[in-house]
N, C-alpha and C positions, 0 to 999 in steps of 0.2 A: 583516518576515520571518515565515515560517510554520513550523509543526511538522507533520510527517507521521508517522502511526502506521499500521503494518501489523500487524493482529492475525491470527494464524493458528492453526489447529488442530494441536496436537502429535500426538494419537493418529492423526489422518488422514494424517500424513506431509507436511504442507504447508510444512515448514521450507525446503526447497530452493526452492520456488516463491516464498516470501517473501523469501529472500535474493536471488534473481535479480531480483525486482521492486525491492527496495531498491537494488541496483546500477544498474538502469536509471534509477530516479529520480535517484540521485546523479549519474550520467553526464550526464543532460540538464538537471538543475536545481540542481546543487550550490551555485551562487552565489546562488540565490534563496530558499533555505530555511535554517532554523536547525538542524533535525535530522530524521532519518528513523529512527524507533524501531521495533524488532520487539518485539511483545508476544505472549506465549504464551497460547493459549486452548484450548478444546475444543468439543465439540458441532458440529463441522463448520464452524466460523467461518473465514472469510477475508474481511477487511474492511480498507479503506483509508480513513483519515480525514485531513482537512487542517484543522488548528485545531479539532478536535472535530466537524467536519461530514463525514458519510460521502460519499465520492465513488465508491466501489465496494463492493459486497457480493456475495459468492458466492450464487448462487441468484436474484439479481435481474438480473444482467448476465452476458454471456459473458466469460470470462477472456481478455483481450487486453492484453498488456503495454503496447504502444504506445498503445492507447486509454486505459488507466489513467493513463499518464504525461501524456497530453494533458489528461485531466480534472484531474489534480493541477495542471498548469500553468495551466489556466483558473481555478482557485480561488486562485491566488497573487496 
């Protein structure tokens, strides 16, 4: 089983985006993961890690919930 971490920028207002992504990951992968943690950050961060390995980082990829969930699934 794996741990997923979603780090998001508080000053940027990314909390709702992080919560929506957390919900999507849980809806699709709840039985395959141990946890989905939300971690507060700053400086524009929005990053998704699976067991410490980054699968999405804002600025490197377009934000697409379905694509991120597929990347998380691929890393499990």
